[in-house]
The first five atom37 places (N, CA, C, CB, O) and aatype in JSON, in Angstrom:
{
  "aatype": [20, 20, 20, 20, 20, 20, 20, 20, 20, 20, 20, 20, 20, 20, 20, 20, 20, 20, 20, 20, 20, 20, 20, 20, 20, 20, 20, 20, 20, 20, 20, 20, 20, 20, 20, 20, 20, 20, 20, 20, 20, 20, 20, 20, 20, 20, 20, 20, 20, 20, 20, 20, 20, 20, 20, 20, 20, 20, 20, 20, 20, 20, 20, 20, 20, 20, 20, 20, 20, 20, 20, 20, 20, 20, 20, 20, 20, 20, 20, 20, 20, 20, 20, 20, 20, 20, 20, 20, 20, 20, 20, 20, 20, 20, 20, 20, 20, 20, 20, 20, 20, 20, 20, 20, 20, 20, 20, 20, 20, 20, 20, 20, 20, 20, 20, 20, 20, 20],
  "atom_mask": [
    [1, 1, 1, 1, 1],
    [1, 1, 1, 1, 1],
    [1, 1, 1, 1, 1],
    [1, 1, 1, 1, 1],
    [1, 1, 1, 1, 1],
    [1, 1, 1, 1, 1],
    [1, 1, 1, 1, 1],
    [1, 1, 1, 1, 1],
    [1, 1, 1, 1, 1],
    [1, 1, 1, 1, 1],
    [1, 1, 1, 1, 1],
    [1, 1, 1, 1, 1],
    [1, 1, 1, 1, 1],
    [1, 1, 1, 1, 1],
    [1, 1, 1, 1, 1],
    [1, 1, 1, 1, 1],
    [1, 1, 1, 1, 1],
    [1, 1, 1, 1, 1],
    [1, 1, 1, 1, 1],
    [1, 1, 1, 1, 1],
    [1, 1, 1, 1, 1],
    [1, 1, 1, 1, 1],
    [1, 1, 1, 1, 1],
    [1, 1, 1, 1, 1],
    [1, 1, 1, 1, 1],
    [1, 1, 1, 1, 1],
    [1, 1, 1, 1, 1],
    [1, 1, 1, 1, 1],
    [1, 1, 1, 1, 1],
    [1, 1, 1, 1, 1],
    [1, 1, 1, 1, 1],
    [1, 1, 1, 1, 1],
    [1, 1, 1, 1, 1],
    [1, 1, 1, 1, 1],
    [1, 1, 1, 1, 1],
    [1, 1, 1, 1, 1],
    [1, 1, 1, 1, 1],
    [1, 1, 1, 1, 1],
    [1, 1, 1, 1, 1],
    [1, 1, 1, 1, 1],
    [1, 1, 1, 1, 1],
    [1, 1, 1, 1, 1],
    [1, 1, 1, 1, 1],
    [1, 1, 1, 1, 1],
    [1, 1, 1, 1, 1],
    [1, 1, 1, 1, 1],
    [1, 1, 1, 1, 1],
    [1, 1, 1, 1, 1],
    [1, 1, 1, 1, 1],
    [1, 1, 1, 1, 1],
    [1, 1, 1, 1, 1],
    [1, 1, 1, 1, 1],
    [1, 1, 1, 1, 1],
    [1, 1, 1, 1, 1],
    [1, 1, 1, 1, 1],
    [1, 1, 1, 1, 1],
    [1, 1, 1, 1, 1],
    [1, 1, 1, 1, 1],
    [1, 1, 1, 1, 1],
    [1, 1, 1, 1, 1],
    [1, 1, 1, 1, 1],
    [1, 1, 1, 1, 1],
    [1, 1, 1, 1, 1],
    [1, 1, 1, 1, 1],
    [1, 1, 1, 1, 1],
    [1, 1, 1, 1, 1],
    [1, 1, 1, 1, 1],
    [1, 1, 1, 1, 1],
    [1, 1, 1, 1, 1],
    [1, 1, 1, 1, 1],
    [1, 1, 1, 1, 1],
    [1, 1, 1, 1, 1],
    [1, 1, 1, 1, 1],
    [1, 1, 1, 1, 1],
    [1, 1, 1, 1, 1],
    [1, 1, 1, 1, 1],
    [1, 1, 1, 1, 1],
    [1, 1, 1, 1, 1],
    [1, 1, 1, 1, 1],
    [1, 1, 1, 1, 1],
    [1, 1, 1, 1, 1],
    [1, 1, 1, 1, 1],
    [1, 1, 1, 1, 1],
    [1, 1, 1, 1, 1],
    [1, 1, 1, 1, 1],
    [1, 1, 1, 1, 1],
    [1, 1, 1, 1, 1],
    [1, 1, 1, 1, 1],
    [1, 1, 1, 1, 1],
    [1, 1, 1, 1, 1],
    [1, 1, 1, 1, 1],
    [1, 1, 1, 1, 1],
    [1, 1, 1, 1, 1],
    [1, 1, 1, 1, 1],
    [1, 1, 1, 1, 1],
    [1, 1, 1, 1, 1],
    [1, 1, 1, 1, 1],
    [1, 1, 1, 1, 1],
    [1, 1, 1, 1, 1],
    [1, 1, 1, 1, 1],
    [1, 1, 1, 1, 1],
    [1, 1, 1, 1, 1],
    [1, 1, 1, 1, 1],
    [1, 1, 1, 1, 1],
    [1, 1, 1, 1, 1],
    [1, 1, 1, 1, 1],
    [1, 1, 1, 1, 1],
    [1, 1, 1, 1, 1],
    [1, 1, 1, 1, 1],
    [1, 1, 1, 1, 1],
    [1, 1, 1, 1, 1],
    [1, 1, 1, 1, 1],
    [1, 1, 1, 1, 1],
    [1, 1, 1, 1, 1],
    [1, 1, 1, 1, 1],
    [1, 1, 1, 1, 1],
    [1, 1, 1, 1, 1],
    [1, 1, 1, 1, 1]
  ],
  "atom_positions": [
    [[-104.64, 100.9, -116.12], [-106.12, 101.25, -115.29], [-105.82, 100.16, -113.9], [-107.94, 100.69, -116.44], [-105.98, 100.75, -112.83]],
    [[-105.61, 99.37, -113.83], [-104.73, 99.07, -112.2], [-104.47, 100.05, -111.03], [-103.24, 98.74, -112.46], [-105.06, 100.31, -109.97]],
    [[-103.4, 100.46, -111.63], [-102.69, 101.83, -111.17], [-104.19, 102.79, -110.63], [-101.65, 102.72, -112.82], [-104.33, 103.07, -109.44]],
    [[-105.15, 103.18, -111.59], [-106.02, 104.01, -111.19], [-107.08, 103.31, -110.34], [-106.52, 104.68, -112.31], [-107.88, 104.01, -109.7]],
    [[-107.15, 101.91, -110.3], [-108.01, 101.5, -109.17], [-107.33, 101.42, -108.04], [-108.65, 100.29, -109.34], [-107.97, 101.63, -107.01]],
    [[-105.85, 101.1, -107.9], [-105.03, 100.71, -106.67], [-105.41, 102.65, -105.99], [-102.8, 100.05, -107.17], [-105.27, 102.84, -104.78]],
    [[-105.76, 103.58, -106.69], [-105.28, 104.74, -106.08], [-106.97, 105.0, -105.82], [-104.18, 105.93, -107.09], [-107.15, 105.52, -104.72]],
    [[-107.85, 104.82, -106.35], [-108.88, 104.63, -105.82], [-109.65, 103.98, -104.85], [-109.14, 104.53, -106.36], [-110.74, 104.18, -104.33]],
    [[-108.72, 103.1, -104.75], [-109.19, 102.09, -103.58], [-108.42, 102.51, -102.42], [-108.9, 100.46, -103.87], [-108.88, 102.27, -101.3]],
    [[-107.31, 103.12, -102.56], [-106.51, 103.89, -101.47], [-107.15, 104.97, -100.84], [-105.32, 104.45, -101.98], [-107.11, 105.18, -99.62]],
    [[-107.89, 105.85, -101.94], [-108.56, 106.98, -100.89], [-110.15, 106.33, -100.5], [-108.75, 108.79, -101.81], [-110.86, 107.04, -99.79]],
    [[-110.6, 105.18, -100.88], [-111.46, 104.81, -100.12], [-111.27, 104.27, -98.87], [-112.03, 104.19, -100.67], [-112.1, 104.35, -97.97]],
    [[-110.37, 103.81, -98.8], [-109.65, 102.69, -97.62], [-109.32, 103.77, -96.48], [-107.93, 101.74, -98.24], [-109.59, 103.6, -95.29]],
    [[-108.81, 104.71, -96.93], [-108.48, 105.68, -96.02], [-109.8, 106.49, -95.09], [-107.69, 106.66, -96.92], [-109.78, 106.81, -93.9]],
    [[-110.6, 106.62, -95.84], [-111.77, 107.44, -95.65], [-112.57, 106.0, -94.58], [-112.68, 108.04, -97.47], [-112.72, 106.13, -93.37]],
    [[-112.95, 104.84, -95.3], [-113.28, 103.93, -94.4], [-112.48, 103.83, -93.35], [-113.39, 102.84, -94.91], [-113.21, 103.8, -92.36]],
    [[-111.27, 103.76, -93.02], [-110.57, 103.74, -91.74], [-111.01, 104.84, -91.01], [-109.1, 103.76, -91.86], [-111.36, 104.6, -89.85]],
    [[-111.08, 105.85, -91.37], [-111.38, 107.24, -90.37], [-112.6, 107.09, -89.9], [-111.36, 108.74, -91.06], [-112.82, 107.19, -88.69]],
    [[-113.76, 106.77, -90.96], [-115.18, 106.31, -90.29], [-115.31, 105.38, -89.36], [-116.02, 105.84, -91.14], [-115.99, 105.57, -88.35]],
    [[-114.63, 104.19, -89.64], [-114.55, 103.52, -88.61], [-113.96, 103.52, -87.37], [-114.33, 102.83, -88.94], [-114.44, 102.84, -86.46]],
    [[-112.77, 104.34, -87.17], [-112.03, 104.44, -86.08], [-113.05, 106.02, -85.32], [-110.08, 104.62, -86.61], [-113.01, 106.22, -84.11]],
    [[-113.63, 106.69, -85.99], [-114.99, 107.54, -85.37], [-115.81, 106.52, -84.56], [-116.08, 108.24, -86.67], [-116.13, 106.71, -83.38]],
    [[-116.22, 105.12, -85.46], [-117.68, 104.53, -85.08], [-117.36, 103.67, -83.59], [-118.37, 103.33, -86.53], [-118.14, 103.37, -82.68]],
    [[-115.89, 103.4, -83.73], [-115.55, 102.1, -82.42], [-115.39, 103.44, -81.19], [-113.48, 100.76, -82.74], [-114.56, 104.35, -81.11]],
    [[-116.32, 103.15, -80.51], [-116.38, 104.2, -79.22], [-116.78, 103.02, -78.14], [-117.75, 105.7, -79.36], [-117.3, 101.92, -78.35]],
    [[-116.17, 103.88, -76.45], [-116.97, 102.44, -75.59], [-117.88, 102.36, -75.35], [-116.79, 102.02, -74.51], [-118.19, 101.41, -74.64]],
    [[-118.82, 103.24, -75.76], [-120.59, 103.04, -75.49], [-120.99, 101.95, -76.5], [-121.67, 104.61, -75.86], [-121.92, 101.18, -76.26]],
    [[-120.25, 101.91, -77.68], [-120.78, 101.21, -78.48], [-120.36, 99.76, -78.79], [-120.76, 101.89, -79.38], [-120.81, 98.9, -79.53]],
    [[-119.08, 99.84, -77.75], [-118.35, 98.18, -77.88], [-118.22, 97.97, -76.48], [-116.64, 97.96, -78.76], [-118.5, 98.91, -75.74]],
    [[-117.81, 96.85, -75.97], [-117.95, 96.19, -74.74], [-116.27, 96.82, -74.07], [-118.24, 94.21, -75.01], [-115.33, 96.75, -74.87]],
    [[-116.06, 97.22, -73.06], [-114.91, 97.17, -72.14], [-113.96, 96.07, -72.16], [-115.37, 97.22, -70.89], [-112.74, 96.15, -72.31]],
    [[-114.83, 94.83, -71.95], [-113.98, 93.69, -71.8], [-114.55, 92.4, -72.94], [-114.05, 93.24, -70.07], [-115.72, 92.33, -73.32]],
    [[-113.84, 91.78, -73.2], [-113.95, 90.5, -74.05], [-115.05, 89.58, -74.05], [-112.98, 89.72, -73.77], [-115.24, 88.86, -73.07]],
    [[-115.96, 89.54, -75.29], [-117.18, 89.06, -75.36], [-116.77, 87.76, -76.55], [-118.36, 90.36, -75.79], [-116.67, 87.91, -77.77]],
    [[-116.63, 86.74, -75.92], [-116.19, 85.46, -77.22], [-117.62, 85.25, -77.9], [-115.5, 83.59, -76.47], [-117.85, 85.16, -79.11]],
    [[-118.28, 85.19, -77.17], [-119.77, 84.7, -77.71], [-119.86, 86.04, -78.67], [-121.27, 84.5, -76.3], [-119.72, 85.65, -79.83]],
    [[-120.04, 87.48, -78.63], [-120.4, 88.05, -79.74], [-119.2, 88.27, -80.76], [-121.07, 89.25, -79.37], [-119.35, 88.89, -81.81]],
    [[-117.96, 87.69, -80.36], [-116.83, 87.9, -81.52], [-116.08, 88.98, -81.14], [-117.38, 88.19, -83.01], [-115.0, 89.14, -81.71]],
    [[-116.48, 89.91, -80.11], [-115.45, 90.99, -79.51], [-114.19, 90.49, -79.0], [-116.05, 91.74, -78.34], [-114.0, 90.77, -77.82]],
    [[-113.27, 89.8, -79.57], [-111.95, 89.41, -78.35], [-110.41, 89.79, -78.86], [-111.87, 87.5, -78.02], [-109.35, 89.19, -78.7]],
    [[-110.7, 90.93, -79.47], [-109.43, 91.72, -79.92], [-109.27, 93.05, -79.69], [-109.25, 91.67, -81.2], [-109.74, 93.89, -80.46]],
    [[-108.26, 93.53, -78.08], [-108.33, 94.95, -77.81], [-108.24, 95.96, -79.04], [-107.25, 95.25, -76.86], [-107.55, 95.59, -79.99]],
    [[-108.79, 97.06, -79.11], [-108.18, 97.94, -80.0], [-108.28, 99.4, -79.35], [-108.87, 97.84, -81.44], [-109.23, 99.77, -78.66]],
    [[-106.96, 100.3, -79.73], [-106.91, 101.3, -79.41], [-107.44, 102.39, -79.99], [-106.06, 101.37, -79.25], [-106.68, 103.06, -80.68]],
    [[-108.74, 102.78, -79.86], [-109.58, 103.58, -80.58], [-109.27, 104.87, -80.26], [-110.91, 103.32, -80.38], [-108.37, 105.13, -79.46]],
    [[-109.9, 105.67, -80.78], [-109.78, 107.09, -80.68], [-110.37, 107.57, -78.79], [-110.91, 107.81, -82.15], [-109.7, 108.23, -78.0]],
    [[-111.44, 107.1, -78.6], [-111.8, 107.33, -77.56], [-111.5, 106.43, -76.34], [-112.87, 107.52, -77.77], [-111.85, 106.76, -75.21]],
    [[-111.04, 105.62, -76.54], [-110.38, 104.59, -75.4], [-110.07, 103.19, -75.96], [-111.44, 104.34, -74.09], [-110.11, 103.01, -77.18]],
    [[-109.77, 102.2, -75.12], [-109.74, 100.87, -75.35], [-110.87, 100.29, -75.58], [-109.22, 100.28, -74.46], [-111.67, 100.76, -74.77]],
    [[-111.51, 99.36, -76.4], [-112.55, 98.72, -76.93], [-112.21, 97.29, -77.36], [-113.04, 99.49, -78.0], [-111.2, 96.94, -77.98]],
    [[-113.15, 96.54, -76.95], [-112.84, 95.11, -77.74], [-113.77, 95.49, -79.06], [-113.42, 93.43, -76.78], [-114.6, 96.39, -79.13]],
    [[-113.32, 94.37, -80.24], [-113.85, 94.32, -80.9], [-113.49, 93.14, -82.16], [-113.94, 95.46, -80.98], [-112.71, 92.27, -81.75]],
    [[-113.91, 92.97, -83.6], [-113.99, 91.46, -84.16], [-112.14, 91.95, -84.63], [-115.62, 90.98, -85.83], [-111.52, 92.98, -84.35]],
    [[-111.78, 90.93, -85.29], [-110.59, 90.92, -85.86], [-110.2, 91.99, -87.02], [-110.49, 89.65, -86.3], [-109.17, 92.67, -87.08]],
    [[-111.43, 91.94, -88.03], [-111.23, 92.79, -89.01], [-111.09, 94.08, -88.56], [-112.16, 92.71, -89.89], [-110.08, 94.65, -88.97]],
    [[-111.97, 94.83, -87.67], [-112.02, 96.1, -86.86], [-110.51, 96.33, -85.96], [-113.44, 95.95, -85.77], [-110.07, 97.45, -85.69]],
    [[-110.05, 95.42, -85.68], [-108.7, 95.46, -85.65], [-107.6, 95.48, -86.29], [-108.51, 94.95, -85.3], [-106.68, 96.23, -85.97]],
    [[-107.58, 94.71, -87.21], [-106.85, 94.82, -88.63], [-106.97, 96.36, -89.36], [-107.6, 93.63, -89.71], [-105.98, 96.92, -89.84]],
    [[-108.03, 96.82, -89.36], [-108.16, 98.08, -89.94], [-107.86, 99.48, -89.26], [-109.36, 98.1, -90.31], [-107.54, 100.52, -89.83]],
    [[-108.02, 99.27, -87.98], [-107.55, 99.99, -87.25], [-106.09, 100.24, -86.54], [-108.27, 99.84, -86.69], [-105.66, 101.32, -86.13]],
    [[-105.52, 99.11, -86.5], [-104.49, 98.97, -86.27], [-103.53, 99.12, -87.7], [-104.52, 97.83, -85.54], [-102.96, 100.2, -87.8]],
    [[-103.4, 98.53, -88.35], [-102.77, 98.61, -89.75], [-103.47, 99.3, -90.83], [-102.55, 97.33, -90.25], [-102.68, 99.89, -91.57]],
    [[-104.5, 99.39, -91.11], [-105.34, 99.98, -92.15], [-104.72, 101.44, -92.55], [-106.9, 100.11, -91.6], [-104.59, 101.71, -93.75]],
    [[-104.36, 102.29, -91.64], [-104.2, 103.67, -92.18], [-102.65, 103.04, -92.86], [-104.21, 105.21, -90.81], [-102.59, 103.31, -94.06]],
    [[-101.79, 102.5, -92.48], [-100.24, 102.54, -92.71], [-100.14, 101.86, -94.32], [-99.3, 101.49, -91.35], [-99.35, 102.14, -95.22]],
    [[-101.25, 100.85, -94.29], [-101.31, 99.86, -95.45], [-102.12, 100.67, -96.81], [-102.24, 98.36, -94.88], [-102.26, 100.29, -97.98]],
    [[-102.49, 101.71, -96.25], [-103.67, 102.36, -97.62], [-102.53, 103.33, -97.74], [-105.7, 103.21, -97.24], [-102.04, 103.27, -98.87]],
    [[-101.85, 104.3, -96.85], [-100.44, 104.92, -97.34], [-99.94, 104.4, -98.28], [-99.43, 104.93, -96.52], [-99.71, 104.95, -99.36]],
    [[-99.61, 102.92, -97.88], [-98.4, 102.28, -98.83], [-99.64, 102.01, -100.31], [-97.44, 100.33, -97.92], [-99.37, 102.58, -101.37]],
    [[-100.2, 101.61, -100.26], [-101.15, 101.4, -101.5], [-101.17, 102.52, -102.3], [-102.58, 101.1, -101.15], [-100.75, 102.4, -103.45]],
    [[-101.6, 103.67, -101.88], [-101.24, 105.05, -102.53], [-99.92, 105.52, -103.51], [-101.13, 105.86, -101.41], [-99.66, 105.94, -104.64]],
    [[-99.2, 105.09, -102.01], [-97.77, 105.28, -102.71], [-97.12, 104.74, -103.79], [-96.97, 105.05, -102.01], [-96.37, 105.28, -104.59]],
    [[-97.64, 103.24, -103.67], [-97.03, 102.08, -104.95], [-97.9, 102.74, -106.21], [-97.55, 99.95, -104.65], [-97.61, 102.88, -107.39]],
    [[-98.73, 102.98, -105.69], [-100.28, 103.32, -107.17], [-99.58, 104.47, -107.86], [-102.39, 104.14, -106.46], [-99.36, 104.38, -109.07]],
    [[-99.16, 105.65, -107.13], [-98.67, 107.01, -107.43], [-97.44, 106.67, -108.35], [-98.27, 107.93, -106.03], [-97.24, 106.97, -109.52]],
    [[-96.69, 105.96, -107.5], [-95.29, 105.97, -107.98], [-95.32, 104.83, -109.61], [-94.16, 105.25, -106.44], [-94.82, 105.11, -110.69]],
    [[-95.9, 103.88, -109.31], [-95.99, 102.87, -110.16], [-96.87, 103.97, -112.1], [-97.25, 101.37, -109.02], [-96.72, 104.02, -113.32]],
    [[-97.72, 104.56, -110.97], [-98.55, 105.53, -112.58], [-96.86, 106.76, -113.31], [-100.67, 107.35, -111.55], [-96.54, 107.14, -114.44]],
    [[-96.4, 106.91, -112.2], [-95.19, 107.82, -112.57], [-94.69, 107.3, -113.76], [-94.03, 107.89, -111.51], [-94.71, 107.82, -114.87]],
    [[-94.14, 106.01, -113.32], [-93.13, 105.09, -113.72], [-93.55, 104.35, -114.62], [-92.64, 104.35, -112.79], [-92.66, 103.66, -115.1]],
    [[-94.67, 104.18, -115.12], [-95.35, 103.82, -116.36], [-95.64, 105.06, -117.23], [-96.66, 103.08, -116.04], [-96.04, 104.84, -118.38]],
    [[-95.48, 106.37, -116.81], [-95.84, 107.5, -117.55], [-97.85, 107.85, -117.68], [-95.02, 107.11, -119.16], [-98.51, 108.55, -118.44]],
    [[-98.13, 107.12, -116.76], [-99.32, 107.61, -116.67], [-99.56, 109.34, -116.38], [-99.87, 106.77, -115.64], [-99.11, 109.88, -115.37]],
    [[-100.22, 109.95, -117.29], [-100.18, 111.37, -117.05], [-101.73, 111.79, -116.93], [-99.36, 112.17, -118.25], [-102.61, 111.01, -117.29]],
    [[-102.03, 113.13, -116.37], [-103.38, 113.41, -116.56], [-103.49, 113.96, -117.9], [-103.93, 114.31, -115.52], [-103.46, 115.18, -118.09]],
    [[-103.6, 113.11, -118.81], [-104.08, 113.38, -120.28], [-105.39, 113.65, -120.6], [-103.82, 112.36, -121.07], [-105.91, 114.51, -121.31]],
    [[-105.86, 112.65, -119.85], [-107.24, 112.07, -120.45], [-108.14, 112.8, -119.07], [-107.33, 109.91, -120.64], [-107.67, 113.26, -118.03]],
    [[-109.52, 112.72, -119.49], [-110.69, 113.61, -118.67], [-111.21, 112.21, -117.55], [-112.33, 114.35, -120.03], [-111.4, 112.39, -116.35]],
    [[-111.36, 110.89, -118.23], [-111.67, 110.09, -117.65], [-110.94, 109.18, -116.61], [-112.06, 109.69, -118.39], [-111.35, 108.05, -116.36]],
    [[-109.86, 109.71, -116.04], [-108.7, 109.46, -115.25], [-109.46, 109.76, -113.93], [-107.28, 110.4, -115.62], [-109.63, 108.89, -113.07]],
    [[-109.95, 111.15, -113.81], [-110.28, 111.14, -112.47], [-111.6, 110.71, -112.19], [-110.1, 112.35, -111.94], [-111.99, 110.77, -111.03]],
    [[-112.48, 110.19, -113.24], [-113.79, 109.33, -113.3], [-113.43, 108.17, -113.0], [-114.55, 109.26, -114.57], [-114.22, 107.69, -112.19]],
    [[-112.52, 107.39, -113.3], [-111.9, 105.97, -113.32], [-111.78, 106.03, -111.52], [-110.11, 105.8, -114.43], [-112.5, 105.33, -110.79]],
    [[-110.99, 106.77, -111.14], [-110.16, 107.15, -109.8], [-111.74, 107.09, -108.84], [-109.1, 109.09, -109.88], [-111.88, 106.37, -107.86]],
    [[-112.61, 107.83, -109.28], [-113.8, 108.11, -108.39], [-114.72, 106.29, -108.4], [-114.92, 109.75, -109.28], [-115.06, 105.57, -107.46]],
    [[-114.8, 106.17, -109.53], [-115.81, 104.37, -110.03], [-114.93, 103.95, -109.11], [-115.76, 103.29, -111.98], [-115.61, 103.63, -108.13]],
    [[-113.39, 103.72, -108.82], [-112.72, 102.52, -108.06], [-113.0, 103.05, -106.36], [-110.76, 102.34, -108.55], [-113.48, 102.37, -105.46]],
    [[-112.62, 104.17, -106.31], [-113.06, 104.62, -104.93], [-114.68, 104.22, -104.5], [-112.87, 106.3, -104.9], [-114.82, 103.6, -103.44]],
    [[-115.53, 104.47, -105.07], [-116.81, 103.77, -105.01], [-116.79, 102.3, -104.83], [-117.52, 104.04, -106.17], [-117.14, 101.65, -103.84]],
    [[-116.37, 101.93, -105.82], [-116.5, 100.03, -105.93], [-116.01, 99.56, -104.43], [-115.15, 99.12, -107.37], [-116.64, 98.83, -103.66]],
    [[-114.17, 100.41, -104.13], [-113.56, 99.67, -102.93], [-114.65, 100.51, -101.77], [-111.53, 99.98, -102.7], [-114.62, 99.88, -100.71]],
    [[-115.14, 101.14, -101.72], [-116.08, 101.49, -100.16], [-117.01, 100.93, -100.3], [-116.59, 102.91, -99.69], [-117.58, 100.92, -99.21]],
    [[-117.84, 100.18, -101.35], [-118.67, 99.01, -101.19], [-118.54, 98.1, -100.35], [-118.71, 98.41, -102.09], [-119.06, 97.88, -99.26]],
    [[-117.28, 97.23, -101.4], [-116.63, 96.19, -100.76], [-115.83, 96.22, -99.13], [-115.69, 95.9, -101.78], [-115.67, 95.19, -98.48]],
    [[-115.46, 97.35, -98.72], [-114.88, 97.82, -97.5], [-116.01, 97.46, -96.64], [-114.44, 99.38, -97.45], [-115.96, 96.75, -95.64]],
    [[-117.22, 98.12, -97.24], [-118.4, 97.82, -95.99], [-118.84, 96.67, -96.04], [-119.67, 98.62, -95.96], [-119.27, 96.35, -94.93]],
    [[-119.0, 95.61, -97.05], [-119.56, 94.4, -97.15], [-118.73, 93.37, -96.36], [-119.7, 94.06, -98.56], [-119.19, 92.33, -95.89]],
    [[-117.39, 93.8, -96.27], [-116.64, 92.99, -95.44], [-116.59, 93.1, -94.34], [-115.66, 92.94, -95.62], [-116.62, 92.13, -93.57]],
    [[-116.52, 94.2, -94.02], [-116.96, 94.89, -92.55], [-118.06, 94.34, -91.88], [-117.36, 96.35, -92.65], [-117.99, 93.92, -90.72]],
    [[-119.57, 94.34, -92.91], [-120.84, 93.81, -92.37], [-120.61, 92.39, -92.08], [-122.04, 93.99, -93.34], [-121.06, 91.84, -91.07]],
    [[-119.9, 91.78, -92.99], [-119.63, 90.4, -93.11], [-119.09, 89.84, -91.64], [-118.54, 90.2, -94.3], [-119.67, 89.02, -90.92]],
    [[-117.96, 90.43, -91.43], [-117.4, 90.09, -89.89], [-118.07, 90.51, -88.85], [-116.13, 90.62, -89.59], [-118.13, 89.9, -87.78]],
    [[-118.69, 91.74, -89.13], [-119.44, 92.12, -88.23], [-121.18, 91.33, -87.75], [-119.46, 93.49, -88.71], [-121.87, 91.59, -86.76]],
    [[-121.43, 90.46, -88.72], [-122.66, 89.78, -88.89], [-122.02, 88.28, -88.31], [-123.33, 89.85, -90.62], [-122.77, 87.59, -87.62]],
    [[-121.14, 87.98, -88.5], [-120.59, 87.0, -88.11], [-119.73, 87.04, -86.63], [-119.9, 86.7, -89.18], [-119.26, 86.01, -86.14]],
    [[-119.62, 88.13, -86.13], [-119.25, 88.05, -85.01], [-120.68, 88.05, -83.72], [-118.2, 89.22, -85.0], [-120.66, 87.79, -82.51]],
    [[-121.86, 88.46, -84.68], [-123.07, 88.2, -83.66], [-123.42, 86.91, -83.69], [-124.34, 88.98, -83.92], [-124.01, 86.68, -82.63]],
    [[-123.36, 85.78, -84.46], [-124.11, 84.73, -84.85], [-123.31, 83.94, -84.09], [-124.33, 84.4, -86.31], [-123.51, 82.73, -84.03]]
  ]
}
């Protein structure tokens, strides 16, 4: 079960990283650090360099690589444990884990984002 959750979390984490990368752009983020708002970390986003929160920095810089690692470890663990596509519930469990993980990623981002504004 934890292998399936890891696969679902990896899939949703990859999607979340892509969405966040598209969201971070110079019109929506400052080009200079604003410590009062929490924008203190320089991000190399798709459309240029902007400042963002620490969570956004970690997600944009290391998020995709850590998610690929999580998917690879989950897949390899599932293969080594002998988990095969025998049941019709496995895809549903992966989708449920992806949905739960996406909600958690978004909640964590909102907490960091609202903490940056207060």
